[in-house]
Z-matrix of the N, CA and C atoms (Angstrom, degrees):
N
C 1 1.451
C 2 1.514 1 109.63
N 3 1.271 2 117.25 1 139.91
C 4 1.455 3 122.49 2 -179.89
C 5 1.529 4 109.70 3 -89.01
N 6 1.335 5 114.07 4 142.94
C 7 1.465 6 119.09 5 177.50
C 8 1.520 7 111.98 6 -85.21
N 9 1.326 8 117.11 7 -6.01
C 10 1.447 9 120.72 8 -179.38
C 11 1.517 10 110.00 9 -74.15
N 12 1.305 11 115.80 10 139.07
C 13 1.456 12 119.72 11 -177.59
C 14 1.512 13 110.46 12 -93.48
N 15 1.289 14 116.61 13 122.72
C 16 1.439 15 121.93 14 171.02
C 17 1.508 16 116.14 15 80.45
N 18 1.339 17 118.83 16 2.35
C 19 1.448 18 119.85 17 -178.51
C 20 1.526 19 108.20 18 -77.96
N 21 1.288 20 116.34 19 130.13
C 22 1.452 21 121.11 20 178.93
C 23 1.512 22 113.96 21 91.50
N 24 1.324 23 117.18 22 -17.31
C 25 1.461 24 119.69 23 178.05
C 26 1.510 25 110.15 24 -82.97
N 27 1.306 26 117.49 25 138.25
C 28 1.473 27 117.59 26 177.07
C 29 1.529 28 110.48 27 -68.99
N 30 1.309 29 114.69 28 142.93
C 31 1.462 30 119.32 29 179.13
C 32 1.520 31 109.34 30 -79.64
N 33 1.316 32 113.87 31 145.35
C 34 1.459 33 119.81 32 176.96
C 35 1.522 34 108.40 33 -70.59
N 36 1.309 35 117.67 34 141.77
C 37 1.465 36 118.74 35 179.61
C 38 1.537 37 110.34 36 -64.68
N 39 1.305 38 114.80 37 141.11
C 40 1.462 39 120.12 38 179.81
C 41 1.523 40 108.96 39 -75.96
N 42 1.304 41 116.82 40 139.27
C 43 1.467 42 118.75 41 178.21
C 44 1.528 43 110.40 42 -67.29
N 45 1.305 44 115.52 43 147.09
C 46 1.461 45 120.87 44 179.32
C 47 1.518 46 110.18 45 -75.79
N 48 1.312 47 115.89 46 151.03
C 49 1.467 48 120.86 47 177.75
C 50 1.517 49 109.90 48 -76.44
N 51 1.295 50 113.27 49 149.13
C 52 1.466 51 119.34 50 175.88
C 53 1.522 52 108.29 51 -84.06
N 54 1.320 53 115.84 52 173.90
C 55 1.461 54 120.71 53 177.55
C 56 1.519 55 110.58 54 -64.37
N 57 1.331 56 117.16 55 -38.19
C 58 1.463 57 120.28 56 177.37
C 59 1.526 58 110.98 57 -65.24
N 60 1.330 59 116.32 58 -37.76
C 61 1.464 60 120.08 59 177.10
C 62 1.514 61 111.63 60 -65.20
N 63 1.331 62 116.20 61 -40.35
C 64 1.470 63 120.09 62 177.28
C 65 1.523 64 111.15 63 -64.50
N 66 1.332 65 117.54 64 -40.94
C 67 1.453 66 120.83 65 177.30
C 68 1.521 67 111.92 66 -63.93
N 69 1.330 68 115.90 67 -41.68
C 70 1.464 69 119.96 68 179.07
C 71 1.532 70 110.16 69 -65.32
N 72 1.313 71 117.33 70 -40.53
C 73 1.449 72 120.96 71 178.37
C 74 1.535 73 110.50 72 -63.89
N 75 1.314 74 116.53 73 -45.38
C 76 1.468 75 120.58 74 177.94
C 77 1.509 76 112.40 75 -61.39
N 78 1.329 77 116.31 76 -41.23
C 79 1.469 78 119.48 77 178.44
C 80 1.528 79 110.02 78 -65.35
N 81 1.330 80 117.16 79 -38.72
C 82 1.466 81 120.54 80 177.99
C 83 1.522 82 111.72 81 -64.37
N 84 1.333 83 117.11 82 -42.83
C 85 1.456 84 120.69 83 178.57
C 86 1.534 85 109.79 84 -63.40
N 87 1.322 86 117.75 85 -44.28
C 88 1.464 87 120.17 86 178.69
C 89 1.528 88 111.87 87 -62.75
N 90 1.334 89 116.96 88 -38.42
C 91 1.462 90 120.79 89 177.99
C 92 1.519 91 110.92 90 -64.44
N 93 1.335 92 117.42 91 -43.81
C 94 1.462 93 120.74 92 179.72
C 95 1.529 94 110.70 93 -65.15
N 96 1.324 95 117.81 94 -43.61
C 97 1.452 96 120.33 95 178.54
C 98 1.528 97 111.70 96 -64.89
N 99 1.335 98 116.39 97 -38.31
C 100 1.470 99 119.90 98 178.59
C 101 1.526 100 111.01 99 -66.16
N 102 1.334 101 117.56 100 -43.07
C 103 1.460 102 119.25 101 -179.69
C 104 1.528 103 111.01 102 -67.90
N 105 1.330 104 117.49 103 -35.02
C 106 1.472 105 119.98 104 176.79
C 107 1.524 106 111.19 105 -64.81
N 108 1.326 107 115.73 106 -43.93
C 109 1.468 108 119.92 107 -179.14
C 110 1.532 109 110.74 108 -68.41
N 111 1.316 110 116.88 109 -46.92
C 112 1.469 111 119.66 110 -180.00
C 113 1.521 112 111.34 111 -65.93
N 114 1.326 113 116.99 112 -35.22
C 115 1.465 114 119.69 113 176.21
C 116 1.511 115 111.93 114 -63.23
N 117 1.334 116 116.33 115 -41.42
C 118 1.468 117 119.43 116 178.16
C 119 1.516 118 111.19 117 -62.42
N 120 1.339 119 116.70 118 -45.79
C 121 1.467 120 119.89 119 178.07
C 122 1.524 121 111.64 120 -61.81
N 123 1.324 122 116.85 121 -41.48
C 124 1.460 123 120.56 122 -177.75
C 125 1.522 124 111.85 123 -64.55
N 126 1.323 125 117.11 124 -44.20
C 127 1.474 126 118.76 125 -178.66
C 128 1.519 127 111.20 126 -69.58
N 129 1.336 128 117.66 127 -38.09
C 130 1.457 129 119.74 128 176.55
C 131 1.536 130 110.17 129 -61.80
N 132 1.315 131 117.66 130 -41.25
C 133 1.470 132 120.61 131 178.63
C 134 1.534 133 110.79 132 -65.90
N 135 1.323 134 117.49 133 -41.37
C 136 1.465 135 119.67 134 179.13
C 137 1.517 136 111.98 135 -66.07
N 138 1.334 137 117.23 136 -42.32
C 139 1.457 138 119.26 137 178.21
C 140 1.536 139 110.79 138 -66.69
N 141 1.323 140 116.65 139 -36.53
C 142 1.464 141 119.71 140 178.51
C 143 1.519 142 111.54 141 -63.57
N 144 1.322 143 117.40 142 -40.54
C 145 1.467 144 120.41 143 178.52
C 146 1.526 145 111.85 144 -70.75
N 147 1.335 146 117.04 145 -29.30
C 148 1.452 147 119.73 146 179.19
C 149 1.526 148 111.98 147 -77.01
N 150 1.330 149 116.32 148 -23.52
C 151 1.466 150 119.37 149 -175.37
C 152 1.517 151 112.07 150 -100.63
N 153 1.330 152 118.45 151 -50.81
C 154 1.462 153 119.74 152 -171.59
C 155 1.521 154 112.39 153 -61.39
N 156 1.334 155 119.92 154 -72.93
C 157 1.465 156 118.33 155 179.23
C 158 1.521 157 112.11 156 -98.03
N 159 1.326 158 116.87 157 3.70
C 160 1.460 159 121.39 158 -169.59
C 161 1.522 160 114.72 159 -91.32
N 162 1.309 161 114.56 160 -166.24
C 163 1.464 162 120.72 161 -174.42
C 164 1.528 163 114.25 162 -69.96
N 165 1.313 164 118.61 163 -17.69
C 166 1.457 165 120.32 164 -178.27
C 167 1.530 166 112.86 165 -98.76
N 168 1.318 167 117.11 166 13.02
C 169 1.473 168 120.07 167 -176.14
C 170 1.530 169 112.51 168 -64.45
N 171 1.324 170 118.32 169 -30.80
C 172 1.456 171 120.20 170 179.35
C 173 1.520 172 112.63 171 -83.14
N 174 1.319 173 117.38 172 -14.17
C 175 1.467 174 121.38 173 -177.30
C 176 1.512 175 111.85 174 -87.52
N 177 1.316 176 118.03 175 -36.04
C 178 1.457 177 122.60 176 -176.07
C 179 1.517 178 109.42 177 -105.73
N 180 1.340 179 117.78 178 122.79
C 181 1.465 180 119.23 179 177.75
C 182 1.528 181 111.37 180 -70.62
N 183 1.301 182 116.32 181 160.44
C 184 1.467 183 120.69 182 -178.43
C 185 1.528 184 110.97 183 -61.43
N 186 1.334 185 118.23 184 -36.15
C 187 1.451 186 121.11 185 -179.62
C 188 1.525 187 112.56 186 -73.27
N 189 1.335 188 118.18 187 -8.57
C 190 1.453 189 121.67 188 179.64
C 191 1.528 190 114.27 189 -101.25
N 192 1.326 191 117.79 190 2.33
C 193 1.466 192 120.99 191 -177.59
C 194 1.522 193 111.89 192 -63.64
N 195 1.327 194 117.33 193 -35.27
C 196 1.472 195 118.77 194 -179.76
C 197 1.521 196 111.89 195 -65.18
N 198 1.323 197 118.02 196 -28.54
C 199 1.460 198 120.42 197 176.10
C 200 1.521 199 110.62 198 -63.95
N 201 1.338 200 116.07 199 -37.09
C 202 1.459 201 119.19 200 177.00
C 203 1.531 202 111.32 201 -70.50
N 204 1.313 203 117.12 202 -32.47
C 205 1.466 204 120.25 203 176.31
C 206 1.524 205 109.52 204 -65.45
N 207 1.322 206 117.49 205 -44.35
C 208 1.462 207 121.39 206 178.64
C 209 1.528 208 109.60 207 -62.56
N 210 1.323 209 116.96 208 -44.08
C 211 1.470 210 120.36 209 178.07
C 212 1.520 211 112.07 210 -64.87
N 213 1.318 212 116.51 211 -38.56
C 214 1.478 213 119.04 212 177.83
C 215 1.504 214 112.47 213 -64.62
N 216 1.332 215 117.17 214 -38.44
C 217 1.461 216 120.73 215 177.16
C 218 1.524 217 110.02 216 -63.35
N 219 1.337 218 116.11 217 -42.67
C 220 1.471 219 119.75 218 -179.87
C 221 1.529 220 111.15 219 -66.66
N 222 1.315 221 117.02 220 -45.11
C 223 1.473 222 120.73 221 -177.47
C 224 1.526 223 110.64 222 -65.50
N 225 1.322 224 117.07 223 -51.99
C 226 1.467 225 120.21 224 -178.37
C 227 1.508 226 112.83 225 -66.94
N 228 1.330 227 116.61 226 -38.61
C 229 1.462 228 119.41 227 179.51
C 230 1.527 229 111.28 228 -66.58
N 231 1.313 230 117.37 229 -43.12
C 232 1.464 231 120.93 230 179.85
C 233 1.527 232 111.10 231 -65.06
N 234 1.322 233 116.18 232 -46.99
C 235 1.469 234 119.69 233 -179.44
C 236 1.527 235 110.76 234 -65.13
N 237 1.339 236 116.79 235 -44.07
C 238 1.457 237 120.28 236 178.87
C 239 1.503 238 113.30 237 -66.10
N 240 1.322 239 117.47 238 -25.95
C 241 1.470 240 121.36 239 177.21
C 242 1.523 241 111.49 240 -81.02
N 243 1.322 242 117.36 241 -44.18
C 244 1.458 243 120.28 242 -171.23
C 245 1.522 244 114.37 243 -79.92
N 246 1.318 245 118.65 244 -37.88
C 247 1.463 246 119.52 245 -176.85
C 248 1.529 247 113.11 246 -60.38
N 249 1.342 248 119.94 247 -47.93
C 250 1.469 249 117.60 248 177.39
C 251 1.531 250 112.47 249 -64.37
N 252 1.320 251 117.32 250 -35.15
C 253 1.474 252 120.12 251 179.43
C 254 1.521 253 109.55 252 -64.54
N 255 1.319 254 117.48 253 -41.85
C 256 1.469 255 120.70 254 178.40
C 257 1.525 256 110.26 255 -64.79
N 258 1.334 257 116.73 256 -43.19
C 259 1.458 258 119.21 257 179.88
C 260 1.525 259 112.29 258 -67.94
N 261 1.334 260 117.32 259 -36.96
C 262 1.473 261 119.46 260 174.03
C 263 1.525 262 110.79 261 -61.95
N 264 1.326 263 116.37 262 -36.68
C 265 1.460 264 120.40 263 178.35
C 266 1.525 265 112.68 264 -65.61
N 267 1.321 266 116.82 265 -23.10
C 268 1.471 267 119.90 266 179.27
C 269 1.533 268 111.49 267 -77.84
N 270 1.321 269 118.05 268 -25.10
C 271 1.474 270 119.88 269 -177.08
C 272 1.512 271 113.15 270 -109.03
N 273 1.311 272 117.78 271 -15.82
C 274 1.463 273 120.55 272 -176.71
C 275 1.517 274 108.87 273 -116.90
N 276 1.287 275 116.61 274 132.57
C 277 1.446 276 121.06 275 177.21
C 278 1.516 277 111.14 276 -165.06
N 279 1.308 278 116.01 277 161.68
C 280 1.462 279 122.38 278 175.10
C 281 1.509 280 108.51 279 -145.72
N 282 1.318 281 117.08 280 -167.39
C 283 1.465 282 119.09 281 -176.87
C 284 1.525 283 112.04 282 -71.20
N 285 1.313 284 118.06 283 -26.55
C 286 1.465 285 120.46 284 179.14
C 287 1.531 286 111.73 285 -80.65
N 288 1.310 287 116.60 286 -43.10
C 289 1.471 288 121.39 287 179.92
C 290 1.527 289 108.20 288 -125.71
N 291 1.318 290 117.43 289 97.65
C 292 1.469 291 119.58 290 -178.87
C 293 1.516 292 111.32 291 -68.64
N 294 1.331 293 114.62 292 164.34
C 295 1.468 294 120.76 293 178.38
C 296 1.512 295 110.85 294 -61.27
N 297 1.320 296 114.46 295 151.24
C 298 1.464 297 121.56 296 175.94
C 299 1.524 298 107.30 297 -84.97
N 300 1.312 299 116.19 298 127.67
C 301 1.455 300 120.18 299 179.10
C 302 1.515 301 111.85 300 -76.26
N 303 1.331 302 117.15 301 165.44
C 304 1.477 303 120.34 302 -178.39
C 305 1.525 304 113.10 303 -60.81
N 306 1.326 305 117.74 304 -39.46
C 307 1.468 306 119.46 305 -179.26
C 308 1.522 307 110.38 306 -67.95
N 309 1.311 308 117.44 307 -42.36
C 310 1.464 309 120.69 308 178.40
C 311 1.514 310 111.42 309 -66.44
N 312 1.331 311 116.85 310 -39.11
C 313 1.471 312 120.23 311 177.64
C 314 1.519 313 110.66 312 -65.01
N 315 1.322 314 117.62 313 -39.83
C 316 1.460 315 120.93 314 178.19
C 317 1.532 316 111.09 315 -63.49
N 318 1.347 317 116.70 316 -40.71
C 319 1.464 318 120.01 317 176.56
C 320 1.527 319 111.06 318 -63.71
N 321 1.311 320 117.01 319 -39.19
C 322 1.462 321 119.69 320 179.81
C 323 1.523 322 111.58 321 -68.95
N 324 1.317 323 117.58 322 -40.24
C 325 1.472 324 120.66 323 176.57
C 326 1.523 325 109.96 324 -64.23
N 327 1.340 326 117.43 325 -41.71
C 328 1.449 327 120.96 326 177.43
C 329 1.538 328 111.13 327 -62.79
N 330 1.316 329 116.89 328 -38.93
C 331 1.467 330 120.42 329 177.17
C 332 1.504 331 111.20 330 -63.78
N 333 1.318 332 117.63 331 -39.71
C 334 1.478 333 121.31 332 177.69
C 335 1.524 334 109.75 333 -64.30
N 336 1.324 335 117.53 334 -42.94
C 337 1.452 336 120.48 335 -179.15
C 338 1.535 337 112.20 336 -67.74
N 339 1.335 338 116.37 337 -37.56
C 340 1.477 339 119.62 338 175.80
C 341 1.523 340 109.86 339 -64.22
N 342 1.323 341 117.01 340 -41.83
C 343 1.464 342 120.04 341 178.22
C 344 1.532 343 110.30 342 -65.90
N 345 1.336 344 117.64 343 -34.89
C 346 1.468 345 120.42 344 175.44
C 347 1.531 346 111.00 345 -61.55
N 348 1.324 347 116.63 346 -41.02
C 349 1.467 348 120.02 347 178.46
C 350 1.528 349 109.67 348 -64.47
N 351 1.332 350 117.06 349 -40.76
C 352 1.467 351 120.26 350 177.12
C 353 1.528 352 110.47 351 -59.84
N 354 1.336 353 116.84 352 -45.00
C 355 1.464 354 119.81 353 178.13
C 356 1.528 355 111.97 354 -62.77
N 357 1.321 356 117.15 355 -37.60
C 358 1.451 357 120.79 356 178.14
C 359 1.521 358 111.58 357 -64.50
N 360 1.321 359 116.74 358 -43.29
C 361 1.465 360 120.84 359 178.00
C 362 1.520 361 110.60 360 -63.68
N 363 1.329 362 116.98 361 -44.83
C 364 1.466 363 119.91 362 178.18
C 365 1.526 364 110.33 363 -61.99
N 366 1.331 365 117.39 364 -38.96
C 367 1.463 366 120.49 365 178.78
C 368 1.528 367 111.35 366 -62.09
N 369 1.320 368 117.17 367 -45.11
C 370 1.455 369 119.88 368 179.64
C 371 1.528 370 111.51 369 -68.19
N 372 1.330 371 117.65 370 -35.84
C 373 1.463 372 119.30 371 177.44
C 374 1.530 373 111.51 372 -65.83
N 375 1.327 374 116.72 373 -43.58
C 376 1.465 375 119.68 374 179.06
C 377 1.536 376 110.24 375 -68.32
N 378 1.308 377 117.35 376 -33.75
C 379 1.468 378 120.19 377 178.15
C 380 1.512 379 111.12 378 -61.86
N 381 1.325 380 117.96 379 -26.35
C 382 1.463 381 121.07 380 179.28
C 383 1.525 382 112.15 381 -68.07
N 384 1.338 383 116.55 382 -19.47
C 385 1.469 384 119.80 383 175.38
C 386 1.528 385 111.01 384 -65.06
N 387 1.324 386 117.17 385 -17.09
C 388 1.448 387 121.54 386 178.46
C 389 1.522 388 113.13 387 -63.01
N 390 1.333 389 117.45 388 -18.79
C 391 1.458 390 120.01 389 175.37
C 392 1.526 391 110.38 390 -70.93
N 393 1.336 392 117.63 391 -26.16
C 394 1.463 393 121.37 392 -174.79
C 395 1.530 394 114.00 393 -109.99
N 396 1.341 395 116.66 394 -32.54
C 397 1.463 396 121.74 395 -171.99
C 398 1.515 397 111.33 396 -112.94
N 399 1.331 398 117.07 397 157.79
C 400 1.466 399 119.13 398 173.19
C 401 1.528 400 111.85 399 -68.08
N 402 1.311 401 116.09 400 163.84
C 403 1.471 402 121.94 401 -175.04
C 404 1.516 403 112.76 402 -60.91
N 405 1.332 404 118.60 403 -38.92
C 406 1.460 405 120.78 404 -177.57
C 407 1.533 406 111.07 405 -65.81
N 408 1.301 407 118.24 406 -42.39
C 409 1.460 408 121.15 407 179.74
C 410 1.525 409 110.01 408 -69.77
N 411 1.318 410 116.96 409 -38.73
C 412 1.463 411 120.04 410 176.62
C 413 1.521 412 110.74 411 -61.53
N 414 1.315 413 117.66 412 -38.22
C 415 1.467 414 120.97 413 178.59
C 416 1.530 415 111.11 414 -65.52
N 417 1.325 416 117.25 415 -43.25
C 418 1.461 417 120.49 416 178.82
C 419 1.526 418 110.62 417 -63.37
N 420 1.324 419 117.00 418 -44.35
C 421 1.470 420 119.78 419 177.70
C 422 1.517 421 110.15 420 -62.74
N 423 1.325 422 117.91 421 -38.15
C 424 1.461 423 121.12 422 -179.91
C 425 1.522 424 111.48 423 -63.80
N 426 1.326 425 116.84 424 -41.30
C 427 1.466 426 119.75 425 179.35
C 428 1.521 427 110.86 426 -59.93
N 429 1.324 428 116.53 427 -44.88
C 430 1.462 429 118.88 428 -179.60
C 431 1.518 430 112.55 429 -73.12
N 432 1.329 431 117.98 430 -42.81
C 433 1.465 432 120.60 431 -178.22
C 434 1.526 433 111.53 432 -65.66
N 435 1.318 434 117.30 433 -43.13
C 436 1.468 435 120.13 434 -179.04
C 437 1.526 436 109.84 435 -76.66
N 438 1.299 437 117.02 436 -36.86
C 439 1.461 438 120.09 437 -179.97
C 440 1.510 439 114.02 438 -66.19
N 441 1.326 440 117.11 439 -32.26
C 442 1.461 441 120.91 440 -179.23
C 443 1.530 442 113.10 441 -104.43
N 444 1.312 443 118.92 442 10.35
C 445 1.459 444 121.06 443 -178.16
C 446 1.528 445 112.79 444 -69.31
N 447 1.321 446 117.75 445 -14.67
C 448 1.459 447 121.03 446 178.77
C 449 1.521 448 111.78 447 -80.07
N 450 1.309 449 119.14 448 -15.43
C 451 1.466 450 120.99 449 -173.83
C 452 1.532 451 113.69 450 -61.15
N 453 1.332 452 121.39 451 -43.30
C 454 1.475 453 117.92 452 176.62
C 455 1.523 454 112.26 453 -61.01
N 456 1.323 455 117.95 454 -32.19
C 457 1.472 456 119.95 455 178.29
C 458 1.529 457 111.92 456 -69.65
N 459 1.320 458 117.08 457 -28.11
C 460 1.460 459 120.72 458 179.56
C 461 1.523 460 111.12 459 -71.70
N 462 1.319 461 117.77 460 -20.58
C 463 1.452 462 121.21 461 -177.34
C 464 1.534 463 113.43 462 -91.58
N 465 1.307 464 117.30 463 -6.02
C 466 1.467 465 121.31 464 179.02
C 467 1.527 466 108.67 465 -73.64
N 468 1.335 467 118.43 466 133.84
C 469 1.477 468 120.29 467 177.35
C 470 1.538 469 110.95 468 -77.73
N 471 1.320 470 116.33 469 83.01
C 472 1.469 471 122.03 470 -173.86
C 473 1.517 472 111.74 471 -61.35
N 474 1.340 473 118.76 472 -31.06
C 475 1.457 474 120.52 473 -178.80
C 476 1.522 475 110.96 474 -64.65
N 477 1.318 476 117.07 475 -36.62
C 478 1.457 477 120.48 476 179.72
C 479 1.527 478 112.33 477 -70.90
N 480 1.319 479 116.49 478 -21.36
C 481 1.455 480 121.12 479 178.14
C 482 1.531 481 112.20 480 -92.26
N 483 1.314 482 116.97 481 0.81
C 484 1.455 483 121.07 482 -179.57
C 485 1.509 484 113.96 483 81.41
N 486 1.326 485 118.38 484 14.66
C 487 1.454 486 122.43 485 -177.78
C 488 1.521 487 111.49 486 -114.73
N 489 1.311 488 118.31 487 23.73
C 490 1.457 489 120.87 488 -172.28
C 491 1.508 490 115.25 489 -88.02
N 492 1.338 491 119.84 490 6.93
C 493 1.470 492 119.68 491 -177.26
C 494 1.507 493 112.44 492 -64.83
N 495 1.305 494 119.65 493 -34.81
C 496 1.452 495 121.70 494 178.58
C 497 1.505 496 112.57 495 -92.20
N 498 1.337 497 116.82 496 -41.72
C 499 1.449 498 120.87 497 -176.68
C 500 1.524 499 111.42 498 -75.81
N 501 1.322 500 117.24 499 -31.92
C 502 1.458 501 119.92 500 -178.67
C 503 1.509 502 112.34 501 -64.58
N 504 1.322 503 118.18 502 -33.18
C 505 1.458 504 121.25 503 178.71
C 506 1.510 505 111.73 504 -67.92
N 507 1.330 506 116.45 505 -31.78
C 508 1.458 507 120.03 506 -179.54
C 509 1.527 508 111.01 507 -73.88
N 510 1.326 509 117.69 508 -34.63
C 511 1.453 510 121.53 509 -177.98
C 512 1.512 511 112.95 510 -84.53
N 513 1.304 512 118.07 511 -17.62
C 514 1.463 513 121.20 512 -177.15
C 515 1.512 514 109.67 513 110.57
N 516 1.324 515 116.55 514 178.81
C 517 1.460 516 119.45 515 -177.22
C 518 1.532 517 110.63 516 -68.77
N 519 1.317 518 115.45 517 138.97
C 520 1.459 519 120.68 518 179.47
C 521 1.523 520 109.41 519 -84.00
N 522 1.312 521 115.81 520 174.63
C 523 1.465 522 120.58 521 -177.18
C 524 1.528 523 110.89 522 -64.86
N 525 1.334 524 117.06 523 -32.85
C 526 1.465 525 119.13 524 179.93
C 527 1.504 526 111.60 525 -68.44
N 528 1.345 527 117.48 526 -34.24
C 529 1.460 528 119.97 527 177.69
C 530 1.525 529 110.53 528 -74.79
N 531 1.322 530 119.21 529 -30.87
C 532 1.449 531 121.46 530 179.80
C 533 1.509 532 111.36 531 -72.62
N 534 1.360 533 116.84 532 -29.24
C 535 1.463 534 120.08 533 -178.34
C 536 1.523 535 111.49 534 -74.60
N 537 1.330 536 117.70 535 -21.62
C 538 1.467 537 119.83 536 -176.29
C 539 1.475 538 113.07 537 -77.53
């Protein structure tokens, strides 16, 4: 007899969604897309006010402003996308994906905010290239630098740090889960 649970057994067919379920799902997707879009616009507007006539006008060259726009889109879009998804996870759950508890949700929101700060720092660093490069080249470098700034975080062994509850599901079962 195998100690593995459920291996080899056919899965029960999933029940189909009702029309009300489809409407709720569609409304949720529209809400998430709207918050991501509005978040991107809001952060771009805030960064623009902080740089153009604001206190950071002497720190960021004119040719580096587009780097802040790219960073603002990434920060606002990510925050606007993740916060509703985390909150939906707190109220919606089933036997396959249980509800997200308040402590786990707080850790996830904190992780999003820390990543937002990383994106902001990368945006300001790339904007400094505006002192040396034209605006178009600075914008291209900003798209790649900000777009790939998550890669070092993907290489961190989150399970060893005790933070693998969200990342471990994306990568698949870990060795400790396979041994059980």
